[in-house]
VOPAGU-2260 file (C-alpha; in pm, 1 decimal, decimal comma):
REM VOPAGU-2260
SITE   aa  ch    i         X         Y         Z
SITE  MET   A    0   -2698,6   -4925,3   -5544,1
SITE  ALA   A    1   -2710,9   -4729,4   -5217,3
SITE  THR   A    2   -2958,8   -4812,7   -4939,7
SITE  ARG   A    3   -3181,3   -4532,7   -4806,7
SITE  VAL   A    4   -3313,5   -4573,6   -4452,8
SITE  ARG   A    5   -3575,3   -4364,7   -4276,7
SITE  SER   A    6   -3423,5   -4259,0   -3947,1
SITE  TYR   A    7   -3731,4   -4210,4   -3730,9
SITE  SER   A    8   -3755,0   -3991,9   -3421,0
SITE  LYS   A    9   -3881,8   -4062,7   -3069,6
SITE  ILE   A   10   -4043,3   -3893,0   -2777,3
SITE  ASN   A   11   -4033,1   -3985,8   -2409,8
SITE  LEU   A   12   -4387,3   -4028,4   -2282,7
SITE  GLY   A   13   -4244,5   -4027,3   -1933,2
SITE  LEU   A   14   -3897,4   -4021,2   -1780,5
SITE  ALA   A   15   -3784,0   -4069,8   -1420,9
SITE  ILE   A   16   -3425,6   -3988,3   -1319,6
SITE  GLY   A   17   -3270,3   -4201,6   -1049,3
SITE  PRO   A   18   -2947,9   -4184,7    -848,6
SITE  VAL   A   19   -2601,5   -4163,4    -999,8
SITE  ARG   A   20   -2463,5   -4514,8   -1045,3
SITE  PRO   A   21   -2104,0   -4624,7    -976,4
SITE  ASP   A   22   -2027,5   -4587,8   -1349,6
SITE  GLY   A   23   -2125,9   -4220,1   -1338,9
SITE  PHE   A   24   -2453,4   -4260,1   -1527,0
SITE  HIS   A   25   -2795,7   -4191,6   -1376,8
SITE  GLY   A   26   -3045,1   -4471,6   -1347,5
SITE  LEU   A   27   -3345,9   -4404,9   -1569,7
SITE  THR   A   28   -3689,8   -4544,5   -1633,8
SITE  THR   A   29   -3856,7   -4414,1   -1946,7
SITE  LEU   A   30   -4120,1   -4500,5   -2202,8
SITE  TYR   A   31   -4002,7   -4433,8   -2555,2
SITE  GLN   A   32   -4240,7   -4394,5   -2849,3
SITE  THR   A   33   -4130,1   -4366,9   -3211,5
SITE  LEU   A   34   -4276,5   -4097,9   -3438,9
SITE  GLU   A   35   -4321,0   -4061,0   -3812,7
SITE  LEU   A   36   -4088,8   -3758,5   -3831,3
SITE  HIS   A   37   -3753,9   -3873,6   -3969,1
SITE  ASP   A   38   -3415,5   -3802,2   -4121,6
SITE  LEU   A   39   -3291,8   -3996,9   -4423,8
SITE  VAL   A   40   -2966,8   -4191,8   -4399,5
SITE  THR   A   41   -2815,5   -4324,1   -4722,2
SITE  VAL   A   42   -2545,5   -4589,9   -4704,4
SITE  SER   A   43   -2335,6   -4739,7   -4980,8
SITE  ALA   A   44   -2069,5   -4998,5   -4900,0
SITE  ARG   A   45   -1843,2   -5247,4   -5074,4
SITE  ARG   A   46   -1614,4   -5504,3   -4924,1
SITE  LEU   A   47   -1239,1   -5463,0   -4958,4
SITE  ASP   A   48    -979,1   -5731,2   -5004,7
SITE  LEU   A   49    -830,2   -5904,6   -4704,2
SITE  GLY   A   50    -566,9   -5685,6   -4542,9
SITE  ALA   A   51    -715,8   -5358,6   -4669,0
SITE  GLU   A   52    -821,4   -5084,5   -4427,2
SITE  THR   A   53   -1178,2   -4966,2   -4384,8
SITE  SER   A   54   -1257,3   -4625,9   -4531,5
SITE  ILE   A   55   -1559,0   -4423,0   -4412,8
SITE  THR   A   56   -1683,9   -4098,0   -4564,7
SITE  LEU   A   57   -1975,5   -3903,1   -4414,4
SITE  THR   A   58   -2162,2   -3610,2   -4568,1
SITE  THR   A   59   -2466,0   -3417,3   -4448,3
SITE  ASN   A   60   -2682,3   -3117,3   -4529,4
SITE  HIS   A   61   -2657,2   -2983,0   -4172,7
SITE  PRO   A   62   -2364,0   -2758,5   -4075,0
SITE  PHE   A   63   -2358,2   -2868,9   -3709,5
SITE  VAL   A   64   -2348,6   -3245,7   -3770,2
SITE  PRO   A   65   -1997,9   -3394,1   -3728,1
SITE  ARG   A   66   -1850,1   -3552,0   -4040,3
SITE  ASP   A   67   -1589,4   -3765,2   -3864,4
SITE  ASN   A   68   -1571,5   -4029,4   -3591,5
SITE  ARG   A   69   -1750,9   -3799,2   -3346,6
SITE  ASN   A   70   -2068,7   -3886,9   -3538,5
SITE  THR   A   71   -2274,4   -4172,5   -3394,7
SITE  ALA   A   72   -2346,4   -4316,5   -3740,4
SITE  TRP   A   73   -1974,4   -4320,7   -3822,1
SITE  ARG   A   74   -1890,3   -4494,7   -3493,9
SITE  MET   A   75   -2167,9   -4748,3   -3542,2
SITE  VAL   A   76   -2044,3   -4846,2   -3888,4
SITE  GLU   A   77   -1681,7   -4859,0   -3777,8
SITE  ARG   A   78   -1750,8   -5080,7   -3475,9
SITE  CYS   A   79   -1991,1   -5306,0   -3664,3
SITE  LEU   A   80   -1730,2   -5373,9   -3931,8
SITE  GLY   A   81   -1476,5   -5448,8   -3659,3
SITE  ARG   A   82   -1709,2   -5703,0   -3497,3
SITE  LEU   A   83   -1782,5   -5863,8   -3832,9
SITE  GLY   A   84   -1412,7   -5875,2   -3921,9
SITE  ILE   A   85   -1483,8   -5703,0   -4253,9
SITE  ALA   A   86   -1296,5   -5419,0   -4422,4
SITE  ALA   A   87   -1513,7   -5199,9   -4642,9
SITE  GLU   A   88   -1536,3   -4869,7   -4822,0
SITE  VAL   A   89   -1845,4   -4694,4   -4684,3
SITE  GLN   A   90   -2019,7   -4370,8   -4777,6
SITE  ILE   A   91   -2286,0   -4230,0   -4544,1
SITE  HIS   A   92   -2507,9   -3932,7   -4620,7
SITE  ILE   A   93   -2738,2   -3790,6   -4352,9
SITE  GLU   A   94   -3023,2   -3569,3   -4470,8
SITE  LYS   A   95   -3124,9   -3389,4   -4152,5
SITE  ASN   A   96   -3485,3   -3291,0   -4091,7
SITE  LEU   A   97   -3483,2   -3344,3   -3715,4
SITE  PRO   A   98   -3335,4   -3097,1   -3466,0
SITE  VAL   A   99   -2986,3   -3135,4   -3324,1
SITE  GLN   A  100   -2994,2   -3147,0   -2940,3
SITE  GLY   A  101   -3372,3   -3159,7   -2960,8
SITE  GLY   A  102   -3444,8   -3457,0   -2734,5
SITE  MET   A  103   -3591,8   -3657,4   -3024,2
SITE  GLY   A  104   -3308,2   -3908,3   -3053,1
SITE  ALA   A  105   -3201,1   -3790,4   -3396,5
SITE  GLY   A  106   -2832,1   -3878,0   -3366,2
SITE  SER   A  107   -2911,0   -4212,9   -3206,7
SITE  ALA   A  108   -3162,6   -4293,8   -3478,8
SITE  ASN   A  109   -2901,9   -4203,7   -3742,6
SITE  ALA   A  110   -2667,4   -4460,6   -3588,3
SITE  ALA   A  111   -2929,9   -4735,4   -3595,6
SITE  ALA   A  112   -3025,1   -4645,6   -3954,1
SITE  ALA   A  113   -2660,1   -4655,2   -4062,0
SITE  LEU   A  114   -2625,9   -5002,6   -3910,6
SITE  LEU   A  115   -2933,6   -5130,2   -4094,5
SITE  GLY   A  116   -2815,9   -4976,2   -4420,3
SITE  LEU   A  117   -2468,8   -5126,7   -4381,7
SITE  GLU   A  118   -2607,9   -5473,3   -4312,6
SITE  ARG   A  119   -2826,7   -5459,1   -4621,2
SITE  GLU   A  120   -2541,1   -5332,8   -4836,8
SITE  LEU   A  121   -2303,6   -5607,9   -4725,2
SITE  GLY   A  122   -2563,3   -5884,2   -4701,0
SITE  VAL   A  123   -2456,6   -5978,0   -4349,0
SITE  ALA   A  124   -2585,2   -5890,2   -4003,1
SITE  LEU   A  125   -2479,2   -5919,9   -3642,6
SITE  PRO   A  126   -2683,7   -6153,1   -3419,7
SITE  GLY   A  127   -2973,9   -5973,7   -3250,4
SITE  VAL   A  128   -2827,8   -5964,4   -2900,1
SITE  GLU   A  129   -2490,5   -5845,5   -3026,3
SITE  ARG   A  130   -2657,5   -5570,8   -3228,4
SITE  LEU   A  131   -2831,2   -5440,5   -2915,7
SITE  GLN   A  132   -2506,8   -5459,7   -2717,5
SITE  LEU   A  133   -2326,3   -5260,6   -2985,6
SITE  ALA   A  134   -2609,1   -5008,4   -3000,5
SITE  GLY   A  135   -2586,7   -4958,0   -2622,0
SITE  GLU   A  136   -2213,6   -4888,1   -2654,5
SITE  ILE   A  137   -2280,7   -4614,7   -2909,0
SITE  GLY   A  138   -2547,3   -4433,9   -2706,8
SITE  SER   A  139   -2821,7   -4483,4   -2450,9
SITE  ASP   A  140   -3105,0   -4410,7   -2697,9
SITE  VAL   A  141   -2969,4   -4619,5   -2987,4
SITE  PRO   A  142   -3110,6   -4963,3   -2887,5
SITE  LEU   A  143   -3471,8   -4841,3   -2889,5
SITE  PHE   A  144   -3441,0   -4772,1   -3262,2
SITE  LEU   A  145   -3362,8   -5139,5   -3321,1
SITE  LEU   A  146   -3708,3   -5218,3   -3179,0
SITE  GLY   A  147   -3939,8   -4929,1   -3268,3
SITE  GLY   A  148   -4291,1   -4861,5   -3141,9
SITE  ALA   A  149   -4350,7   -4834,3   -2766,6
SITE  VAL   A  150   -4040,2   -4937,0   -2573,5
SITE  LEU   A  151   -3965,5   -4946,4   -2201,6
SITE  GLY   A  152   -3613,9   -4818,6   -2130,2
SITE  LEU   A  153   -3424,1   -4908,3   -1812,7
SITE  GLY   A  154   -3068,2   -4877,5   -1685,7
SITE  ARG   A  155   -2943,5   -4558,0   -1848,3
SITE  GLY   A  156   -3210,5   -4608,7   -2114,5
SITE  GLU   A  157   -3018,4   -4868,2   -2315,0
SITE  GLN   A  158   -3190,9   -5173,0   -2161,0
SITE  VAL   A  159   -3497,7   -5194,9   -2382,6
SITE  VAL   A  160   -3814,8   -5401,0   -2360,7
SITE  PRO   A  161   -4087,2   -5378,8   -2628,1
SITE  ILE   A  162   -4434,4   -5331,4   -2483,5
SITE  PRO   A  163   -4773,5   -5356,3   -2657,7
SITE  ASP   A  164   -4804,5   -5073,4   -2907,4
SITE  LEU   A  165   -5009,9   -4769,2   -2835,7
SITE  PRO   A  166   -5267,6   -4684,9   -3103,5
SITE  ARG   A  167   -5157,1   -4443,3   -3373,5
SITE  THR   A  168   -5214,5   -4103,8   -3217,4
SITE  PHE   A  169   -5179,9   -3755,5   -3361,0
SITE  CYS   A  170   -4885,3   -3569,1   -3219,4
SITE  VAL   A  171   -4765,7   -3208,4   -3240,2
SITE  VAL   A  172   -4393,3   -3150,8   -3191,4
SITE  ALA   A  173   -4266,0   -2801,4   -3110,7
SITE  VAL   A  174   -3894,0   -2747,5   -3171,0
SITE  PRO   A  175   -3755,0   -2421,6   -3027,7
SITE  SER   A  176   -3445,0   -2264,8   -3179,8
SITE  VAL   A  177   -3258,3   -2310,9   -2851,1
SITE  GLY   A  178   -3080,0   -2639,9   -2788,8
SITE  VAL   A  179   -3055,1   -2806,0   -2446,6
SITE  SER   A  180   -2738,8   -2992,4   -2347,2
SITE  THR   A  181   -2819,7   -3326,6   -2186,2
SITE  PRO   A  182   -2506,6   -3327,8   -1963,5
SITE  ALA   A  183   -2593,1   -2974,1   -1849,0
SITE  ALA   A  184   -2950,5   -3082,8   -1772,2
SITE  PHE   A  185   -2821,9   -3372,3   -1560,1
SITE  ARG   A  186   -2585,5   -3137,5   -1374,2
SITE  GLU   A  187   -2873,0   -2902,2   -1297,2
SITE  TRP   A  188   -3085,5   -3195,7   -1179,6
SITE  ASP   A  189   -2804,2   -3312,7    -950,3
SITE  ALA   A  190   -2755,8   -2962,6    -811,4
SITE  ARG   A  191   -3125,9   -2938,4    -729,5
SITE  ARG   A  192   -3127,9   -3277,0    -561,1
SITE  ALA   A  193   -2823,4   -3180,9    -357,6
SITE  ALA   A  194   -2986,4   -2852,7    -255,0
SITE  ASP   A  195   -3308,3   -3031,3    -159,0
SITE  SER   A  196   -3116,6   -3274,7      60,3
SITE  GLY   A  197   -2897,1   -3006,5     214,8
SITE  ASP   A  198   -2587,4   -3193,8      91,9
SITE  LYS   A  199   -2400,0   -2945,1    -123,2
SITE  GLY   A  200   -2128,6   -3194,1    -210,8
SITE  ALA   A  201   -2359,6   -3465,9    -341,4
SITE  ALA   A  202   -2374,4   -3325,9    -692,8
SITE  ASP   A  203   -1996,9   -3363,8    -722,6
SITE  ASP   A  204   -1971,8   -3704,4    -557,1
SITE  PRO   A  205   -2165,1   -3995,1    -712,2
SITE  GLN   A  206   -2096,4   -4198,8    -398,0
SITE  ALA   A  207   -2235,9   -3932,0    -167,1
SITE  GLY   A  208   -2566,2   -3970,9      11,6
SITE  GLY   A  209   -2857,2   -3729,1      20,8
SITE  GLY   A  210   -3082,8   -3662,9    -275,7
SITE  LEU   A  211   -2879,7   -3855,1    -532,9
SITE  THR   A  212   -2904,0   -4190,1    -358,3
SITE  SER   A  213   -3224,2   -4148,2    -162,6
SITE  LEU   A  214   -3481,2   -4423,8    -145,1
SITE  PRO   A  215   -3762,5   -4199,6    -278,0
SITE  GLN   A  216   -3579,7   -4176,2    -611,9
SITE  LEU   A  217   -3537,7   -4552,9    -628,3
SITE  ASP   A  218   -3902,8   -4598,2    -536,9
SITE  LYS   A  219   -4002,3   -4360,8    -814,8
SITE  LEU   A  220   -3807,4   -4560,5   -1073,1
SITE  GLN   A  221   -3973,6   -4879,9    -956,1
SITE  GLU   A  222   -4319,5   -4721,4    -953,9
SITE  LEU   A  223   -4281,3   -4586,7   -1307,0
SITE  SER   A  224   -4139,6   -4917,3   -1428,7
SITE  LEU   A  225   -4437,5   -5103,9   -1282,0
SITE  ALA   A  226   -4682,0   -4856,2   -1433,4
SITE  TYR   A  227   -4533,6   -4905,9   -1778,4
SITE  SER   A  228   -4494,5   -5281,0   -1741,0
SITE  SER   A  229   -4860,9   -5309,2   -1643,2
SITE  LEU   A  230   -4948,7   -5223,1   -2001,6
SITE  SER   A  231   -4834,4   -5573,7   -2092,6
SITE  ALA   A  232   -5072,6   -5734,0   -1844,7
SITE  PRO   A  233   -5403,8   -5875,8   -1969,3
SITE  ILE   A  234   -5653,0   -5620,0   -1837,5
SITE  GLY   A  235   -5920,7   -5650,0   -2102,1
SITE  VAL   A  236   -5783,3   -5363,1   -2308,8
SITE  SER   A  237   -5801,4   -5379,6   -2685,1
SITE  HIS   A  238   -5465,0   -5297,2   -2838,5
SITE  GLY   A  239   -5619,5   -5194,4   -3167,3
SITE  LYS   A  240   -5485,5   -5267,4   -3514,6
SITE  THR   A  241   -5132,0   -5143,9   -3556,8
SITE  GLY   A  242   -5180,5   -5144,4   -3932,1
SITE  ASP   A  243   -5464,6   -4892,5   -3908,2
SITE  ARG   A  244   -5337,2   -4569,6   -4061,4
SITE  LYS   A  245   -5585,8   -4354,5   -3869,2
SITE  PRO   A  246   -5484,7   -4254,6   -3515,8
SITE  GLY   A  247   -5737,8   -4347,6   -3250,9
SITE  THR   A  248   -5990,4   -4077,2   -3165,0
SITE  SER   A  249   -6204,7   -4251,3   -2904,6
SITE  GLY   A  250   -6274,6   -4098,0   -2563,0
SITE  ILE   A  251   -5953,6   -4009,0   -2380,5
SITE  VAL   A  252   -5933,3   -3865,7   -2030,8
SITE  ARG   A  253   -5821,8   -3505,1   -2074,9
SITE  ASP   A  254   -5712,9   -3223,0   -1849,0
SITE  HIS   A  255   -5690,6   -2853,1   -1936,8
SITE  ASN   A  256   -5407,5   -2808,3   -1686,9
SITE  PRO   A  257   -5077,2   -2974,4   -1787,4
SITE  GLU   A  258   -4931,9   -2927,1   -1440,1
SITE  LYS   A  259   -5223,6   -3103,9   -1264,1
SITE  LYS   A  260   -5260,5   -3481,3   -1249,7
SITE  GLN   A  261   -5580,7   -3650,5   -1360,6
SITE  ASP   A  262   -5828,4   -3735,6   -1082,7
SITE  LEU   A  263   -5964,7   -4082,9   -1150,7
SITE  SER   A  264   -6137,3   -4130,6    -818,3
SITE  GLY   A  265   -6507,7   -4146,8    -734,5
SITE  GLU   A  266   -6749,3   -4080,7   -1019,8
SITE  ASN   A  267   -6466,7   -4009,0   -1262,7
SITE  GLN   A  268   -6328,8   -4357,8   -1207,0
SITE  THR   A  269   -6632,1   -4530,0   -1359,3
SITE  ASP   A  270   -6607,6   -4327,3   -1678,1
SITE  ALA   A  271   -6232,7   -4383,3   -1694,6
SITE  MET   A  272   -6268,9   -4758,1   -1654,1
SITE  ASN   A  273   -6526,3   -4767,8   -1933,0
SITE  ASP   A  274   -6287,7   -4576,4   -2155,4
SITE  LEU   A  275   -6005,5   -4814,2   -2063,8
SITE  ALA   A  276   -6159,8   -5085,3   -2276,5
SITE  GLU   A  277   -6102,5   -4875,9   -2587,0
SITE  ASN   A  278   -5725,3   -4854,5   -2632,2
SITE  THR   A  279   -5389,3   -4880,1   -2461,1
SITE  LEU   A  280   -5328,7   -4506,6   -2462,8
SITE  LEU   A  281   -5607,1   -4482,6   -2209,1
SITE  ALA   A  282   -5434,5   -4750,9   -2005,3
SITE  LEU   A  283   -5119,5   -4541,4   -2011,9
SITE  VAL   A  284   -5312,7   -4233,0   -1904,7
SITE  ARG   A  285   -5469,7   -4426,5   -1617,0
SITE  THR   A  286   -5157,3   -4603,6   -1491,9
SITE  GLY   A  287   -4931,5   -4306,6   -1553,6
SITE  ILE   A  288   -5114,7   -3982,0   -1487,7
SITE  GLY   A  289   -5358,7   -4149,6   -1252,5
SITE  ASN   A  290   -5074,0   -4261,1   -1026,2
SITE  GLY   A  291   -4886,6   -3934,6   -1062,4
SITE  VAL   A  292   -4581,9   -4086,8   -1232,8
SITE  LEU   A  293   -4629,8   -4001,2   -1600,4
SITE  GLN   A  294   -4405,3   -3699,5   -1628,7
SITE  ASN   A  295   -4055,3   -3601,4   -1739,9
SITE  ASP   A  296   -3820,6   -3524,8   -1451,2
SITE  PHE   A  297   -3601,0   -3315,6   -1680,3
SITE  GLU   A  298   -3871,8   -3048,2   -1680,0
SITE  GLU   A  299   -3778,4   -2963,9   -1320,6
SITE  ALA   A  300   -3420,1   -2890,3   -1427,2
SITE  VAL   A  301   -3479,1   -2745,4   -1774,4
SITE  PHE   A  302   -3786,2   -2520,8   -1737,0
SITE  PRO   A  303   -3627,4   -2282,0   -1483,4
SITE  GLN   A  304   -3332,3   -2239,3   -1720,5
SITE  TYR   A  305   -3555,4   -2196,8   -2027,5
SITE  PRO   A  306   -3889,7   -2046,7   -1913,9
SITE  SER   A  307   -4014,1   -2025,8   -2273,6
SITE  LEU   A  308   -4028,2   -2407,7   -2284,7
SITE  ARG   A  309   -4280,6   -2417,5   -2000,5
SITE  ILE   A  310   -4490,8   -2161,5   -2187,8
SITE  THR   A  311   -4477,3   -2372,4   -2504,9
SITE  LYS   A  312   -4591,2   -2678,5   -2308,7
SITE  ARG   A  313   -4895,5   -2485,9   -2184,3
SITE  GLN   A  314   -4969,0   -2371,0   -2537,6
SITE  LEU   A  315   -4957,8   -2731,7   -2657,2
SITE  MET   A  316   -5202,7   -2826,2   -2382,0
SITE  GLY   A  317   -5426,1   -2527,9   -2451,6
SITE  SER   A  318   -5412,3   -2416,1   -2089,0
SITE  ASP   A  319   -5240,4   -2088,6   -2179,9
SITE  LEU   A  320   -5573,9   -1957,7   -2304,5
SITE  ASP   A  321   -5808,3   -1750,0   -2089,1
SITE  SER   A  322   -6107,9   -1960,4   -2182,2
SITE  SER   A  323   -6167,5   -2280,1   -1986,1
SITE  SER   A  324   -6359,4   -2429,8   -2277,0
SITE  VAL   A  325   -6067,2   -2505,8   -2508,9
SITE  ASP   A  326   -6196,5   -2733,5   -2783,7
SITE  SER   A  327   -5857,9   -2880,0   -2883,0
SITE  PRO   A  328   -5660,8   -2957,0   -2565,7
SITE  ALA   A  329   -5388,9   -3218,4   -2562,4
SITE  VAL   A  330   -5439,9   -3552,2   -2394,6
SITE  TYR   A  331   -5091,1   -3508,1   -2257,6
SITE  ALA   A  332   -4792,9   -3280,0   -2322,9
SITE  ALA   A  333   -4433,8   -3291,5   -2203,0
SITE  LEU   A  334   -4070,5   -3223,2   -2275,0
SITE  SER   A  335   -3905,9   -3499,4   -2480,0
SITE  GLY   A  336   -3585,6   -3631,1   -2326,1
SITE  SER   A  337   -3384,4   -3338,5   -2194,7
SITE  GLY   A  338   -3538,5   -3114,4   -2462,9
SITE  SER   A  339   -3560,2   -2875,0   -2618,1
SITE  ALA   A  340   -3838,6   -3037,9   -2823,1
SITE  LEU   A  341   -4183,1   -3062,5   -2663,1
SITE  PHE   A  342   -4482,7   -3263,4   -2777,4
SITE  GLY   A  343   -4854,6   -3297,4   -2729,9
SITE  LEU   A  344   -5082,9   -3592,5   -2804,6
SITE  TYR   A  345   -5430,9   -3527,2   -2945,7
SITE  ARG   A  346   -5758,6   -3707,6   -3003,8
SITE  SER   A  347   -5793,3   -3605,3   -3367,9
SITE  GLU   A  348   -5611,0   -3443,6   -3657,4
SITE  SER   A  349   -5823,8   -3131,2   -3623,8
SITE  ASP   A  350   -5722,0   -3096,0   -3257,2
SITE  ALA   A  351   -5358,1   -3138,9   -3355,6
SITE  LYS   A  352   -5376,8   -2879,2   -3631,3
SITE  ALA   A  353   -5550,3   -2635,5   -3398,6
SITE  ALA   A  354   -5269,2   -2683,2   -3147,3
SITE  GLN   A  355   -5010,5   -2631,2   -3420,3
SITE  LEU   A  356   -5167,6   -2297,5   -3514,3
SITE  ARG   A  357   -5196,9   -2204,1   -3147,8
SITE  VAL   A  358   -4826,4   -2256,5   -3083,6
SITE  GLN   A  359   -4716,1   -2101,3   -3412,2
SITE  SER   A  360   -4915,6   -1783,2   -3359,2
SITE  ALA   A  361   -4786,7   -1742,8   -3003,5
SITE  ALA   A  362   -4425,8   -1837,5   -3074,8
SITE  SER   A  363   -4363,8   -1693,7   -3422,2
SITE  GLU   A  364   -4124,3   -1432,1   -3286,1
SITE  VAL   A  365   -3889,3   -1681,2   -3119,5
SITE  GLY   A  366   -3851,0   -1918,7   -3413,5
SITE  VAL   A  367   -4027,8   -2227,3   -3282,6
SITE  LYS   A  368   -4091,6   -2487,6   -3554,5
SITE  VAL   A  369   -4412,8   -2685,8   -3508,6
SITE  PHE   A  370   -4490,7   -3015,1   -3682,3
SITE  VAL   A  371   -4803,1   -3230,2   -3696,4
SITE  THR   A  372   -4714,5   -3597,7   -3707,6
SITE  SER   A  373   -4828,9   -3921,0   -3542,4
SITE  THR   A  374   -4692,3   -4202,0   -3332,6
SITE  LEU   A  375   -4549,0   -4494,5   -3528,8
SITE  PRO   A  376   -4634,2   -4847,9   -3410,1
SITE  ARG   A  377   -4370,1   -5118,4   -3434,2
SITE  SER   A  378   -4511,1   -5302,8   -3736,1
SITE  GLU   A  379   -4527,3   -4987,9   -3947,6
SITE  TYR   A  380   -4187,3   -4877,9   -3820,0
SITE  TRP   A  381   -4030,5   -5180,0   -3987,7
SITE  GLU   A  382   -4259,1   -5191,4   -4290,5
SITE  ARG   A  383   -4158,6   -4836,6   -4383,9
SITE  MET   A  384   -3796,3   -4838,3   -4265,1
SITE  PHE   A  385   -3631,4   -4872,8   -4606,0
SITE  ALA   A  386   -3705,7   -4596,0   -4855,0
SITE  GLU   A  387   -3713,6   -4726,9   -5208,7
């Protein structure tokens, strides 16, 4: 009988882009968070006799998803079987609900789901470290889906460290019809850094100086990494119950302006510190927004190319409205990955639904799809992974 796996999505609560490394990749520091929104990956597999050749067949309901070895799920299964020294006949079906090129890790999640389905079908699994190494070979976002929950990503994103889970929080995801190419977004980022530094050749030369290898970028990676890592430190913050199905709705520091950082100084600091004792999302808001590092650097490269995405972010926040007394603003909103998906986090389901209607009514003419979902803590991620 085939194994059905829920292939969950992710958002990037923050993402800092560093210099180009000698291997051609950019250094990154990011905080991943898995969401309930998911594809379904169905895997059936049977072992073949010694000497036989592996056969893989992939089908999908989406016309733009590759059905051959260009697909991350295909490559994951093929390489896993090679490492195990097993020949098998494998059928993979991917039921797509998540956007392609949406910044939600859909293809990477499909690869991780295919691996889990294959292991269950064959009754054998790679050792944990080897699984993560294989996942990193397939794609930078793949390893996070072998952890789930809140995950710190380093290197090019493939070096993953689980951190204490954030409370379940309502989330609205807006998916525009336009797709954003990640390589193109990196090229635009490099061009902007080169222009800022006055070194026009830096974008074409990873070894060049200027903006791509400047100390401020390295400092920013370290600052963001420390901010995220501080969530693991014992600071008297209750982490909540990850099994609680209701997202937390206690007092969260909010700002009607998504472009402005929170001011936690003076009188505001006392209130913020009192709120800190309530949940780790508040700790993230304090260490991230409070220090000016909780943001997605891709917005600088992507928003000028796609101005409608900046508008959608403001609609998610509620700051696009004339009134300053918006009753359903987001705690935080940002681009996810390189886009084009954007998300907002909200105190309550009613706030989230109000934001969904706000974005839908303003963006109905450009085909933006808007979903209400919630963050998915690590324990629930694994409890609900396999669909019976």
